PDB file of the backbone (N, CA, C, O) and the ligand in Angstrom, with CONECT records:
HET     ZN  A 101       1
ATOM      1  N   MET A   1     134.839 -20.479  72.090  1.00  0.00           N
ATOM      2  CA  MET A   1     135.323 -19.183  71.613  1.00  0.00           C
ATOM      3  C   MET A   1     136.824 -19.263  71.352  1.00  0.00           C
ATOM      4  O   MET A   1     137.547 -20.038  71.980  1.00  0.00           O
ATOM      5  N   LYS A   2     137.267 -18.438  70.407  1.00  0.00           N
ATOM      6  CA  LYS A   2     138.664 -18.479  70.004  1.00  0.00           C
ATOM      7  C   LYS A   2     139.105 -17.060  69.645  1.00  0.00           C
ATOM      8  O   LYS A   2     138.326 -16.263  69.121  1.00  0.00           O
ATOM      9  N   THR A   3     140.372 -16.766  69.939  1.00  0.00           N
ATOM     10  CA  THR A   3     140.890 -15.432  69.627  1.00  0.00           C
ATOM     11  C   THR A   3     141.530 -15.442  68.244  1.00  0.00           C
ATOM     12  O   THR A   3     142.370 -16.293  67.950  1.00  0.00           O
ATOM     13  N   CYS A   4     141.138 -14.508  67.408  1.00  0.00           N
ATOM     14  CA  CYS A   4     141.712 -14.390  66.070  1.00  0.00           C
ATOM     15  C   CYS A   4     143.127 -13.851  66.191  1.00  0.00           C
ATOM     16  O   CYS A   4     143.360 -12.872  66.900  1.00  0.00           O
ATOM     17  N   ASN A   5     144.065 -14.476  65.511  1.00  0.00           N
ATOM     18  CA  ASN A   5     145.455 -14.029  65.619  1.00  0.00           C
ATOM     19  C   ASN A   5     145.749 -12.795  64.767  1.00  0.00           C
ATOM     20  O   ASN A   5     146.860 -12.265  64.793  1.00  0.00           O
ATOM     21  N   THR A   6     144.742 -12.341  64.010  1.00  0.00           N
ATOM     22  CA  THR A   6     144.961 -11.171  63.169  1.00  0.00           C
ATOM     23  C   THR A   6     144.291  -9.919  63.757  1.00  0.00           C
ATOM     24  O   THR A   6     144.948  -8.898  63.962  1.00  0.00           O
ATOM     25  N   CYS A   7     142.986 -10.006  64.024  1.00  0.00           N
ATOM     26  CA  CYS A   7     142.301  -8.826  64.565  1.00  0.00           C
ATOM     27  C   CYS A   7     142.262  -8.851  66.092  1.00  0.00           C
ATOM     28  O   CYS A   7     141.978  -7.831  66.719  1.00  0.00           O
ATOM     29  N   GLY A   8     142.547 -10.020  66.701  1.00  0.00           N
ATOM     30  CA  GLY A   8     142.582 -10.123  68.160  1.00  0.00           C
ATOM     31  C   GLY A   8     141.212 -10.234  68.811  1.00  0.00           C
ATOM     32  O   GLY A   8     141.113 -10.284  70.037  1.00  0.00           O
ATOM     33  N   ASP A   9     140.157 -10.272  68.008  1.00  0.00           N
ATOM     34  CA  ASP A   9     138.809 -10.403  68.560  1.00  0.00           C
ATOM     35  C   ASP A   9     138.545 -11.828  69.017  1.00  0.00           C
ATOM     36  O   ASP A   9     139.031 -12.782  68.409  1.00  0.00           O
ATOM     37  N   VAL A  10     137.772 -11.970  70.092  1.00  0.00           N
ATOM     38  CA  VAL A  10     137.360 -13.292  70.539  1.00  0.00           C
ATOM     39  C   VAL A  10     136.038 -13.589  69.858  1.00  0.00           C
ATOM     40  O   VAL A  10     135.051 -12.876  70.040  1.00  0.00           O
ATOM     41  N   LYS A  11     136.038 -14.669  69.060  1.00  0.00           N
ATOM     42  CA  LYS A  11     134.846 -14.998  68.278  1.00  0.00           C
ATOM     43  C   LYS A  11     134.460 -16.455  68.443  1.00  0.00           C
ATOM     44  O   LYS A  11     135.298 -17.287  68.791  1.00  0.00           O
ATOM     45  N   PRO A  12     133.179 -16.773  68.191  1.00  0.00           N
ATOM     46  CA  PRO A  12     132.753 -18.180  68.269  1.00  0.00           C
ATOM     47  C   PRO A  12     133.466 -19.033  67.209  1.00  0.00           C
ATOM     48  O   PRO A  12     133.900 -18.518  66.178  1.00  0.00           O
ATOM     49  N   PHE A  13     133.580 -20.344  67.475  1.00  0.00           N
ATOM     50  CA  PHE A  13     134.287 -21.249  66.554  1.00  0.00           C
ATOM     51  C   PHE A  13     133.729 -21.181  65.139  1.00  0.00           C
ATOM     52  O   PHE A  13     134.460 -21.361  64.166  1.00  0.00           O
ATOM     53  N   ALA A  14     132.430 -20.919  65.030  1.00  0.00           N
ATOM     54  CA  ALA A  14     131.793 -20.856  63.718  1.00  0.00           C
ATOM     55  C   ALA A  14     132.369 -19.733  62.862  1.00  0.00           C
ATOM     56  O   ALA A  14     132.216 -19.734  61.641  1.00  0.00           O
ATOM     57  N   GLU A  15     133.027 -18.779  63.505  1.00  0.00           N
ATOM     58  CA  GLU A  15     133.621 -17.658  62.771  1.00  0.00           C
ATOM     59  C   GLU A  15     135.015 -17.971  62.237  1.00  0.00           C
ATOM     60  O   GLU A  15     135.682 -17.110  61.663  1.00  0.00           O
ATOM     61  N   PHE A  16     135.444 -19.219  62.435  1.00  0.00           N
ATOM     62  CA  PHE A  16     136.763 -19.619  61.941  1.00  0.00           C
ATOM     63  C   PHE A  16     136.631 -20.766  60.951  1.00  0.00           C
ATOM     64  O   PHE A  16     135.843 -21.689  61.161  1.00  0.00           O
ATOM     65  N   HIS A  17     137.398 -20.707  59.882  1.00  0.00           N
ATOM     66  CA  HIS A  17     137.392 -21.806  58.919  1.00  0.00           C
ATOM     67  C   HIS A  17     138.107 -23.000  59.522  1.00  0.00           C
ATOM     68  O   HIS A  17     138.995 -22.841  60.359  1.00  0.00           O
ATOM     69  N   ARG A  18     137.724 -24.188  59.103  1.00  0.00           N
ATOM     70  CA  ARG A  18     138.404 -25.394  59.548  1.00  0.00           C
ATOM     71  C   ARG A  18     139.791 -25.496  58.904  1.00  0.00           C
ATOM     72  O   ARG A  18     139.971 -25.144  57.738  1.00  0.00           O
ATOM     73  N   CYS A  19     140.749 -25.972  59.663  1.00  0.00           N
ATOM     74  CA  CYS A  19     142.112 -26.104  59.158  1.00  0.00           C
ATOM     75  C   CYS A  19     142.748 -27.315  59.823  1.00  0.00           C
ATOM     76  O   CYS A  19     143.089 -27.288  61.006  1.00  0.00           O
ATOM     77  N   LYS A  20     142.901 -28.374  59.043  1.00  0.00           N
ATOM     78  CA  LYS A  20     143.376 -29.644  59.601  1.00  0.00           C
ATOM     79  C   LYS A  20     144.783 -29.574  60.182  1.00  0.00           C
ATOM     80  O   LYS A  20     145.123 -30.320  61.100  1.00  0.00           O
ATOM     81  N   SER A  21     145.609 -28.660  59.634  1.00  0.00           N
ATOM     82  CA  SER A  21     146.993 -28.602  60.081  1.00  0.00           C
ATOM     83  C   SER A  21     147.137 -27.940  61.451  1.00  0.00           C
ATOM     84  O   SER A  21     148.201 -28.016  62.066  1.00  0.00           O
ATOM     85  N   LYS A  22     146.084 -27.297  61.928  1.00  0.00           N
ATOM     86  CA  LYS A  22     146.152 -26.624  63.217  1.00  0.00           C
ATOM     87  C   LYS A  22     145.744 -27.578  64.338  1.00  0.00           C
ATOM     88  O   LYS A  22     144.909 -28.463  64.154  1.00  0.00           O
ATOM     89  N   ALA A  23     146.369 -27.369  65.522  1.00  0.00           N
ATOM     90  CA  ALA A  23     146.131 -28.260  66.668  1.00  0.00           C
ATOM     91  C   ALA A  23     144.648 -28.347  67.030  1.00  0.00           C
ATOM     92  O   ALA A  23     144.138 -29.426  67.332  1.00  0.00           O
ATOM     93  N   ASP A  24     143.964 -27.205  66.998  1.00  0.00           N
ATOM     94  CA  ASP A  24     142.542 -27.217  67.369  1.00  0.00           C
ATOM     95  C   ASP A  24     141.622 -27.416  66.166  1.00  0.00           C
ATOM     96  O   ASP A  24     140.398 -27.375  66.292  1.00  0.00           O
ATOM     97  N   GLY A  25     142.237 -27.635  64.982  1.00  0.00           N
ATOM     98  CA  GLY A  25     141.441 -27.904  63.791  1.00  0.00           C
ATOM     99  C   GLY A  25     140.784 -26.681  63.183  1.00  0.00           C
ATOM    100  O   GLY A  25     139.954 -26.794  62.281  1.00  0.00           O
ATOM    101  N   LEU A  26     141.160 -25.503  63.684  1.00  0.00           N
ATOM    102  CA  LEU A  26     140.576 -24.277  63.153  1.00  0.00           C
ATOM    103  C   LEU A  26     141.666 -23.305  62.728  1.00  0.00           C
ATOM    104  O   LEU A  26     142.753 -23.264  63.304  1.00  0.00           O
ATOM    105  N   SER A  27     141.346 -22.534  61.716  1.00  0.00           N
ATOM    106  CA  SER A  27     142.287 -21.536  61.230  1.00  0.00           C
ATOM    107  C   SER A  27     142.571 -20.502  62.317  1.00  0.00           C
ATOM    108  O   SER A  27     141.701 -20.223  63.142  1.00  0.00           O
ATOM    109  N   GLY A  28     143.763 -19.936  62.330  1.00  0.00           N
ATOM    110  CA  GLY A  28     144.110 -18.915  63.310  1.00  0.00           C
ATOM    111  C   GLY A  28     143.433 -17.588  63.036  1.00  0.00           C
ATOM    112  O   GLY A  28     143.307 -16.747  63.927  1.00  0.00           O
ATOM    113  N   ARG A  29     142.994 -17.401  61.793  1.00  0.00           N
ATOM    114  CA  ARG A  29     142.315 -16.167  61.413  1.00  0.00           C
ATOM    115  C   ARG A  29     140.817 -16.363  61.402  1.00  0.00           C
ATOM    116  O   ARG A  29     140.339 -17.429  61.016  1.00  0.00           O
ATOM    117  N   CYS A  30     140.073 -15.372  61.811  1.00  0.00           N
ATOM    118  CA  CYS A  30     138.623 -15.464  61.717  1.00  0.00           C
ATOM    119  C   CYS A  30     138.225 -15.325  60.244  1.00  0.00           C
ATOM    120  O   CYS A  30     139.038 -14.925  59.411  1.00  0.00           O
ATOM    121  N   LYS A  31     136.987 -15.654  59.935  1.00  0.00           N
ATOM    122  CA  LYS A  31     136.552 -15.656  58.536  1.00  0.00           C
ATOM    123  C   LYS A  31     136.679 -14.298  57.881  1.00  0.00           C
ATOM    124  O   LYS A  31     137.075 -14.210  56.719  1.00  0.00           O
ATOM    125  N   SER A  32     136.347 -13.230  58.606  1.00  0.00           N
ATOM    126  CA  SER A  32     136.433 -11.910  57.968  1.00  0.00           C
ATOM    127  C   SER A  32     137.879 -11.516  57.729  1.00  0.00           C
ATOM    128  O   SER A  32     138.184 -10.885  56.717  1.00  0.00           O
ATOM    129  N   CYS A  33     138.787 -11.880  58.652  1.00  0.00           N
ATOM    130  CA  CYS A  33     140.200 -11.584  58.431  1.00  0.00           C
ATOM    131  C   CYS A  33     140.741 -12.429  57.287  1.00  0.00           C
ATOM    132  O   CYS A  33     141.586 -11.973  56.515  1.00  0.00           O
ATOM    133  N   GLN A  34     140.255 -13.657  57.180  1.00  0.00           N
ATOM    134  CA  GLN A  34     140.703 -14.549  56.120  1.00  0.00           C
ATOM    135  C   GLN A  34     140.308 -14.005  54.755  1.00  0.00           C
ATOM    136  O   GLN A  34     141.108 -14.028  53.820  1.00  0.00           O
ATOM    137  N   SER A  35     139.070 -13.511  54.636  1.00  0.00           N
ATOM    138  CA  SER A  35     138.646 -13.000  53.334  1.00  0.00           C
ATOM    139  C   SER A  35     139.395 -11.714  53.013  1.00  0.00           C
ATOM    140  O   SER A  35     139.721 -11.450  51.855  1.00  0.00           O
ATOM    141  N   GLU A  36     139.667 -10.919  54.038  1.00  0.00           N
ATOM    142  CA  GLU A  36     140.455  -9.701  53.846  1.00  0.00           C
ATOM    143  C   GLU A  36     141.860 -10.072  53.388  1.00  0.00           C
ATOM    144  O   GLU A  36     142.428  -9.440  52.496  1.00  0.00           O
ATOM    145  N   TYR A  37     142.406 -11.105  54.013  1.00  0.00           N
ATOM    146  CA  TYR A  37     143.746 -11.584  53.668  1.00  0.00           C
ATOM    147  C   TYR A  37     143.797 -12.033  52.208  1.00  0.00           C
ATOM    148  O   TYR A  37     144.739 -11.718  51.481  1.00  0.00           O
ATOM    149  N   TYR A  38     142.775 -12.771  51.795  1.00  0.00           N
ATOM    150  CA  TYR A  38     142.735 -13.255  50.414  1.00  0.00           C
ATOM    151  C   TYR A  38     142.619 -12.107  49.431  1.00  0.00           C
ATOM    152  O   TYR A  38     143.229 -12.123  48.362  1.00  0.00           O
ATOM    153  N   ARG A  39     141.816 -11.093  49.810  1.00  0.00           N
ATOM    154  CA  ARG A  39     141.630  -9.945  48.931  1.00  0.00           C
ATOM    155  C   ARG A  39     142.991  -9.274  48.708  1.00  0.00           C
ATOM    156  O   ARG A  39     143.353  -8.940  47.580  1.00  0.00           O
ATOM    157  N   GLU A  40     143.731  -9.084  49.791  1.00  0.00           N
ATOM    158  CA  GLU A  40     145.053  -8.481  49.714  1.00  0.00           C
ATOM    159  C   GLU A  40     145.991  -9.359  48.897  1.00  0.00           C
ATOM    160  O   GLU A  40     146.764  -8.884  48.064  1.00  0.00           O
ATOM    161  N   TRP A  41     145.892 -10.650  49.166  1.00  0.00           N
ATOM    162  CA  TRP A  41     146.772 -11.606  48.481  1.00  0.00           C
ATOM    163  C   TRP A  41     146.569 -11.537  46.975  1.00  0.00           C
ATOM    164  O   TRP A  41     147.528 -11.501  46.204  1.00  0.00           O
ATOM    165  N   ARG A  42     145.299 -11.518  46.571  1.00  0.00           N
ATOM    166  CA  ARG A  42     144.993 -11.463  45.141  1.00  0.00           C
ATOM    167  C   ARG A  42     145.516 -10.175  44.529  1.00  0.00           C
ATOM    168  O   ARG A  42     146.007 -10.159  43.400  1.00  0.00           O
ATOM    169  N   LYS A  43     145.401  -9.083  45.300  1.00  0.00           N
ATOM    170  CA  LYS A  43     145.850  -7.781  44.814  1.00  0.00           C
ATOM    171  C   LYS A  43     147.374  -7.781  44.644  1.00  0.00           C
ATOM    172  O   LYS A  43     147.902  -7.262  43.661  1.00  0.00           O
ATOM    173  N   ASN A  44     148.064  -8.370  45.616  1.00  0.00           N
ATOM    174  CA  ASN A  44     149.519  -8.350  45.606  1.00  0.00           C
ATOM    175  C   ASN A  44     150.146  -9.426  44.727  1.00  0.00           C
ATOM    176  O   ASN A  44     151.272  -9.280  44.253  1.00  0.00           O
ATOM    177  N   ASN A  45     149.403 -10.504  44.518  1.00  0.00           N
ATOM    178  CA  ASN A  45     149.935 -11.579  43.687  1.00  0.00           C
ATOM    179  C   ASN A  45     149.311 -11.494  42.294  1.00  0.00           C
ATOM    180  O   ASN A  45     148.966 -10.411  41.823  1.00  0.00           O
ATOM    181  N   ALA A  46     149.176 -12.606  41.667  1.00  0.00           N
ATOM    182  CA  ALA A  46     148.617 -12.600  40.322  1.00  0.00           C
ATOM    183  C   ALA A  46     147.192 -12.074  40.361  1.00  0.00           C
ATOM    184  O   ALA A  46     146.337 -12.619  41.058  1.00  0.00           O
ATOM    185  N   SER A  47     146.947 -11.020  39.613  1.00  0.00           N
ATOM    186  CA  SER A  47     145.590 -10.505  39.540  1.00  0.00           C
ATOM    187  C   SER A  47     144.777 -11.460  38.674  1.00  0.00           C
ATOM    188  O   SER A  47     145.332 -12.256  37.916  1.00  0.00           O
ATOM    189  N   ARG A  48     143.476 -11.371  38.795  1.00  0.00           N
ATOM    190  CA  ARG A  48     142.585 -12.250  38.030  1.00  0.00           C
ATOM    191  C   ARG A  48     142.818 -12.054  36.516  1.00  0.00           C
ATOM    192  O   ARG A  48     142.864 -13.016  35.750  1.00  0.00           O
ATOM    193  N   ALA A  49     142.956 -10.827  36.130  1.00  0.00           N
ATOM    194  CA  ALA A  49     143.163 -10.520  34.713  1.00  0.00           C
ATOM    195  C   ALA A  49     144.453 -11.156  34.212  1.00  0.00           C
ATOM    196  O   ALA A  49     144.512 -11.731  33.125  1.00  0.00           O
ATOM    197  N   GLU A  50     145.476 -11.033  35.039  1.00  0.00           N
ATOM    198  CA  GLU A  50     146.775 -11.598  34.668  1.00  0.00           C
ATOM    199  C   GLU A  50     146.681 -13.121  34.559  1.00  0.00           C
ATOM    200  O   GLU A  50     147.232 -13.734  33.644  1.00  0.00           O
ATOM    201  N   TYR A  51     145.978 -13.701  35.502  1.00  0.00           N
ATOM    202  CA  TYR A  51     145.792 -15.151  35.506  1.00  0.00           C
ATOM    203  C   TYR A  51     145.072 -15.595  34.238  1.00  0.00           C
ATOM    204  O   TYR A  51     145.471 -16.562  33.589  1.00  0.00           O
ATOM    205  N   GLU A  52     144.016 -14.883  33.898  1.00  0.00           N
ATOM    206  CA  GLU A  52     143.244 -15.247  32.708  1.00  0.00           C
ATOM    207  C   GLU A  52     144.044 -15.064  31.434  1.00  0.00           C
ATOM    208  O   GLU A  52     143.959 -15.872  30.509  1.00  0.00           O
ATOM    209  N   ARG A  53     144.826 -13.990  31.396  1.00  0.00           N
ATOM    210  CA  ARG A  53     145.660 -13.741  30.226  1.00  0.00           C
ATOM    211  C   ARG A  53     146.636 -14.902  30.028  1.00  0.00           C
ATOM    212  O   ARG A  53     146.830 -15.394  28.916  1.00  0.00           O
ATOM    213  N   LYS A  54     147.239 -15.320  31.134  1.00  0.00           N
ATOM    214  CA  LYS A  54     148.214 -16.406  31.102  1.00  0.00           C
ATOM    215  C   LYS A  54     147.539 -17.722  30.707  1.00  0.00           C
ATOM    216  O   LYS A  54     148.059 -18.500  29.906  1.00  0.00           O
ATOM    217  N   TYR A  55     146.363 -17.938  31.299  1.00  0.00           N
ATOM    218  CA  TYR A  55     145.623 -19.163  31.016  1.00  0.00           C
ATOM    219  C   TYR A  55     145.270 -19.246  29.534  1.00  0.00           C
ATOM    220  O   TYR A  55     145.437 -20.289  28.903  1.00  0.00           O
ATOM    221  N   ARG A  56     144.784 -18.147  28.993  1.00  0.00           N
ATOM    222  CA  ARG A  56     144.428 -18.096  27.576  1.00  0.00           C
ATOM    223  C   ARG A  56     145.647 -18.351  26.697  1.00  0.00           C
ATOM    224  O   ARG A  56     145.581 -19.087  25.713  1.00  0.00           O
ATOM    225  N   ALA A  57     146.759 -17.728  27.073  1.00  0.00           N
ATOM    226  CA  ALA A  57     147.978 -17.870  26.286  1.00  0.00           C
ATOM    227  C   ALA A  57     148.465 -19.314  26.313  1.00  0.00           C
ATOM    228  O   ALA A  57     148.909 -19.852  25.299  1.00  0.00           O
ATOM    229  N   GLU A  58     148.376 -19.923  27.473  1.00  0.00           N
ATOM    230  CA  GLU A  58     148.876 -21.290  27.611  1.00  0.00           C
ATOM    231  C   GLU A  58     147.925 -22.335  27.042  1.00  0.00           C
ATOM    232  O   GLU A  58     148.339 -23.437  26.684  1.00  0.00           O
ATOM    233  N   ASN A  59     146.637 -21.974  26.963  1.00  0.00           N
ATOM    234  CA  ASN A  59     145.652 -22.951  26.493  1.00  0.00           C
ATOM    235  C   ASN A  59     144.931 -22.483  25.235  1.00  0.00           C
ATOM    236  O   ASN A  59     143.805 -22.898  24.958  1.00  0.00           O
ATOM    237  N   ALA A  60     145.587 -21.623  24.487  1.00  0.00           N
ATOM    238  CA  ALA A  60     144.955 -21.029  23.309  1.00  0.00           C
ATOM    239  C   ALA A  60     144.368 -22.075  22.371  1.00  0.00           C
ATOM    240  O   ALA A  60     143.209 -21.975  21.968  1.00  0.00           O
ATOM    241  N   GLU A  61     145.170 -23.077  22.026  1.00  0.00           N
ATOM    242  CA  GLU A  61     144.709 -24.111  21.099  1.00  0.00           C
ATOM    243  C   GLU A  61     143.499 -24.850  21.630  1.00  0.00           C
ATOM    244  O   GLU A  61     142.505 -25.052  20.933  1.00  0.00           O
ATOM    245  N   HIS A  62     143.616 -25.247  22.891  1.00  0.00           N
ATOM    246  CA  HIS A  62     142.533 -25.977  23.540  1.00  0.00           C
ATOM    247  C   HIS A  62     141.256 -25.145  23.557  1.00  0.00           C
ATOM    248  O   HIS A  62     140.179 -25.649  23.237  1.00  0.00           O
ATOM    249  N   LEU A  63     141.376 -23.864  23.931  1.00  0.00           N
ATOM    250  CA  LEU A  63     140.206 -22.996  24.024  1.00  0.00           C
ATOM    251  C   LEU A  63     139.575 -22.777  22.660  1.00  0.00           C
ATOM    252  O   LEU A  63     138.350 -22.741  22.540  1.00  0.00           O
ATOM    253  N   THR A  64     140.400 -22.629  21.632  1.00  0.00           N
ATOM    254  CA  THR A  64     139.883 -22.446  20.283  1.00  0.00           C
ATOM    255  C   THR A  64     139.108 -23.685  19.856  1.00  0.00           C
ATOM    256  O   THR A  64     138.028 -23.584  19.275  1.00  0.00           O
ATOM    257  N   ALA A  65     139.667 -24.849  20.149  1.00  0.00           N
ATOM    258  CA  ALA A  65     139.021 -26.108  19.800  1.00  0.00           C
ATOM    259  C   ALA A  65     137.690 -26.255  20.526  1.00  0.00           C
ATOM    260  O   ALA A  65     136.687 -26.652  19.933  1.00  0.00           O
ATOM    261  N   VAL A  66     137.694 -25.931  21.812  1.00  0.00           N
ATOM    262  CA  VAL A  66     136.470 -26.032  22.616  1.00  0.00           C
ATOM    263  C   VAL A  66     135.407 -25.083  22.067  1.00  0.00           C
ATOM    264  O   VAL A  66     134.235 -25.438  21.943  1.00  0.00           O
ATOM    265  N   HIS A  67     135.841 -23.879  21.744  1.00  0.00           N
ATOM    266  CA  HIS A  67     134.916 -22.872  21.232  1.00  0.00           C
ATOM    267  C   HIS A  67     134.342 -23.297  19.887  1.00  0.00           C
ATOM    268  O   HIS A  67     133.143 -23.155  19.646  1.00  0.00           O
ATOM    269  N   ALA A  68     135.197 -23.818  19.011  1.00  0.00           N
ATOM    270  CA  ALA A  68     134.756 -24.257  17.690  1.00  0.00           C
ATOM    271  C   ALA A  68     133.750 -25.403  17.819  1.00  0.00           C
ATOM    272  O   ALA A  68     132.748 -25.448  17.106  1.00  0.00           O
ATOM    273  N   LYS A  69     134.032 -26.309  18.725  1.00  0.00           N
ATOM    274  CA  LYS A  69     133.150 -27.449  18.961  1.00  0.00           C
ATOM    275  C   LYS A  69     131.795 -26.946  19.461  1.00  0.00           C
ATOM    276  O   LYS A  69     130.741 -27.392  19.010  1.00  0.00           O
ATOM    277  N   TRP A  70     131.855 -26.015  20.395  1.00  0.00           N
ATOM    278  CA  TRP A  70     130.631 -25.463  20.959  1.00  0.00           C
ATOM    279  C   TRP A  70     129.808 -24.772  19.878  1.00  0.00           C
ATOM    280  O   TRP A  70     128.584 -24.894  19.844  1.00  0.00           O
ATOM    281  N   GLN A  71     130.500 -24.038  18.984  1.00  0.00           N
ATOM    282  CA  GLN A  71     129.801 -23.339  17.901  1.00  0.00           C
ATOM    283  C   GLN A  71     129.112 -24.321  16.970  1.00  0.00           C
ATOM    284  O   GLN A  71     127.990 -24.089  16.522  1.00  0.00           O
ATOM    285  N   ARG A  72     129.809 -25.441  16.680  1.00  0.00           N
ATOM    286  CA  ARG A  72     129.237 -26.461  15.797  1.00  0.00           C
ATOM    287  C   ARG A  72     128.002 -27.087  16.428  1.00  0.00           C
ATOM    288  O   ARG A  72     127.002 -27.347  15.757  1.00  0.00           O
ATOM    289  N   GLU A  73     128.093 -27.321  17.730  1.00  0.00           N
ATOM    290  CA  GLU A  73     126.995 -28.002  18.423  1.00  0.00           C
ATOM    291  C   GLU A  73     125.856 -27.073  18.819  1.00  0.00           C
ATOM    292  O   GLU A  73     124.731 -27.522  19.037  1.00  0.00           O
ATOM    293  N   ASN A  74     126.144 -25.793  18.910  1.00  0.00           N
ATOM    294  CA  ASN A  74     125.123 -24.832  19.342  1.00  0.00           C
ATOM    295  C   ASN A  74     125.002 -23.648  18.391  1.00  0.00           C
ATOM    296  O   ASN A  74     125.184 -22.503  18.804  1.00  0.00           O
ATOM    297  N   PRO A  75     124.693 -23.914  17.107  1.00  0.00           N
ATOM    298  CA  PRO A  75     124.641 -22.803  16.147  1.00  0.00           C
ATOM    299  C   PRO A  75     123.633 -21.725  16.539  1.00  0.00           C
ATOM    300  O   PRO A  75     123.885 -20.535  16.350  1.00  0.00           O
ATOM    301  N   GLU A  76     122.494 -22.145  17.084  1.00  0.00           N
ATOM    302  CA  GLU A  76     121.456 -21.185  17.482  1.00  0.00           C
ATOM    303  C   GLU A  76     121.954 -20.263  18.595  1.00  0.00           C
ATOM    304  O   GLU A  76     121.863 -19.039  18.505  1.00  0.00           O
ATOM    305  N   LYS A  77     122.485 -20.895  19.651  1.00  0.00           N
ATOM    306  CA  LYS A  77     122.985 -20.145  20.802  1.00  0.00           C
ATOM    307  C   LYS A  77     124.088 -19.203  20.366  1.00  0.00           C
ATOM    308  O   LYS A  77     124.191 -18.068  20.832  1.00  0.00           O
ATOM    309  N   CYS A  78     124.907 -19.704  19.462  1.00  0.00           N
ATOM    310  CA  CYS A  78     126.032 -18.921  18.984  1.00  0.00           C
ATOM    311  C   CYS A  78     125.543 -17.654  18.298  1.00  0.00           C
ATOM    312  O   CYS A  78     126.071 -16.566  18.527  1.00  0.00           O
ATOM    313  N   ARG A  79     124.520 -17.809  17.447  1.00  0.00           N
ATOM    314  CA  ARG A  79     123.956 -16.650  16.751  1.00  0.00           C
ATOM    315  C   ARG A  79     123.387 -15.657  17.753  1.00  0.00           C
ATOM    316  O   ARG A  79     123.626 -14.454  17.653  1.00  0.00           O
ATOM    317  N   THR A  80     122.627 -16.175  18.727  1.00  0.00           N
ATOM    318  CA  THR A  80     122.019 -15.310  19.737  1.00  0.00           C
ATOM    319  C   THR A  80     123.103 -14.573  20.506  1.00  0.00           C
ATOM    320  O   THR A  80     123.014 -13.368  20.741  1.00  0.00           O
ATOM    321  N   TYR A  81     124.127 -15.321  20.892  1.00  0.00           N
ATOM    322  CA  TYR A  81     125.206 -14.736  21.672  1.00  0.00           C
ATOM    323  C   TYR A  81     125.898 -13.628  20.890  1.00  0.00           C
ATOM    324  O   TYR A  81     126.141 -12.543  21.420  1.00  0.00           O
ATOM    325  N   THR A  82     126.214 -13.904  19.628  1.00  0.00           N
ATOM    326  CA  THR A  82     126.897 -12.923  18.791  1.00  0.00           C
ATOM    327  C   THR A  82     126.035 -11.678  18.623  1.00  0.00           C
ATOM    328  O   THR A  82     126.535 -10.555  18.700  1.00  0.00           O
ATOM    329  N   ALA A  83     124.737 -11.879  18.394  1.00  0.00           N
ATOM    330  CA  ALA A  83     123.832 -10.748  18.210  1.00  0.00           C
ATOM    331  C   ALA A  83     123.775  -9.902  19.481  1.00  0.00           C
ATOM    332  O   ALA A  83     123.848  -8.675  19.416  1.00  0.00           O
ATOM    333  N   THR A  84     123.644 -10.557  20.638  1.00  0.00           N
ATOM    334  CA  THR A  84     123.570  -9.846  21.917  1.00  0.00           C
ATOM    335  C   THR A  84     124.857  -9.080  22.161  1.00  0.00           C
ATOM    336  O   THR A  84     124.854  -7.917  22.566  1.00  0.00           O
ATOM    337  N   HIS A  85     125.957  -9.775  21.900  1.00  0.00           N
ATOM    338  CA  HIS A  85     127.278  -9.191  22.122  1.00  0.00           C
ATOM    339  C   HIS A  85     127.457  -7.949  21.261  1.00  0.00           C
ATOM    340  O   HIS A  85     127.939  -6.919  21.732  1.00  0.00           O
ATOM    341  N   ARG A  86     127.063  -8.056  19.990  1.00  0.00           N
ATOM    342  CA  ARG A  86     127.186  -6.924  19.067  1.00  0.00           C
ATOM    343  C   ARG A  86     126.331  -5.754  19.531  1.00  0.00           C
ATOM    344  O   ARG A  86     126.771  -4.604  19.520  1.00  0.00           O
ATOM    345  N   ALA A  87     125.097  -6.065  19.940  1.00  0.00           N
ATOM    346  CA  ALA A  87     124.175  -5.028  20.398  1.00  0.00           C
ATOM    347  C   ALA A  87     124.764  -4.308  21.609  1.00  0.00           C
ATOM    348  O   ALA A  87     124.692  -3.083  21.708  1.00  0.00           O
ATOM    349  N   LYS A  88     125.343  -5.076  22.527  1.00  0.00           N
ATOM    350  CA  LYS A  88     125.940  -4.499  23.731  1.00  0.00           C
ATOM    351  C   LYS A  88     127.104  -3.585  23.363  1.00  0.00           C
ATOM    352  O   LYS A  88     127.253  -2.484  23.892  1.00  0.00           O
ATOM    353  N   LYS A  89     127.913  -4.076  22.448  1.00  0.00           N
ATOM    354  CA  LYS A  89     129.091  -3.334  22.031  1.00  0.00           C
ATOM    355  C   LYS A  89     128.674  -2.021  21.379  1.00  0.00           C
ATOM    356  O   LYS A  89     129.264  -0.967  21.617  1.00  0.00           O
ATOM    357  N   ARG A  90     127.636  -2.117  20.548  1.00  0.00           N
ATOM    358  CA  ARG A  90     127.145  -0.943  19.858  1.00  0.00           C
ATOM    359  C   ARG A  90     126.613   0.068  20.880  1.00  0.00           C
ATOM    360  O   ARG A  90     126.861   1.269  20.776  1.00  0.00           O
ATOM    361  N   ALA A  91     125.875  -0.451  21.868  1.00  0.00           N
ATOM    362  CA  ALA A  91     125.300   0.406  22.910  1.00  0.00           C
ATOM    363  C   ALA A  91     126.407   1.081  23.714  1.00  0.00           C
ATOM    364  O   ALA A  91     126.278   2.228  24.142  1.00  0.00           O
ATOM    365  N   ALA A  92     127.507   0.333  23.909  1.00  0.00           N
ATOM    366  CA  ALA A  92     128.597   0.875  24.715  1.00  0.00           C
ATOM    367  C   ALA A  92     129.374   1.960  23.981  1.00  0.00           C
ATOM    368  O   ALA A  92     129.858   2.911  24.593  1.00  0.00           O
ATOM    369  N   THR A  93     129.490   1.810  22.664  1.00  0.00           N
ATOM    370  CA  THR A  93     130.304   2.757  21.902  1.00  0.00           C
ATOM    371  C   THR A  93     129.526   4.030  21.558  1.00  0.00           C
ATOM    372  O   THR A  93     130.109   5.105  21.418  1.00  0.00           O
ATOM    373  N   VAL A  94     128.198   3.896  21.422  1.00  0.00           N
ATOM    374  CA  VAL A  94     127.389   5.073  21.044  1.00  0.00           C
ATOM    375  C   VAL A  94     127.162   5.980  22.259  1.00  0.00           C
ATOM    376  O   VAL A  94     126.508   7.015  22.142  1.00  0.00           O
TER     377      VAL A  94
HETATM  378 ZN    ZN A 101     139.957 -11.629  62.759  1.00  0.00          ZN2+
END
């Protein structure tokens, strides 16, 4: 058993993530506190949307090339995808 340094609960070792840098090899936070911490971290730091926007901006050429290649290799899937996408969009706007 180990005490979580965040919520103070005493929990079984299985409730803690492994962490090589720690003396006992386990994270100081229990798993639920860790996921809560990450949720907060994501909210306070780069949001997923922001990350994706940046990624797209930085890799625009690469993504366009990948997409074009995929379209060439998967014309059928591409048509299906476009049709589904259009139908969804139409359903959303009406
Ligand atoms: Zn905890």
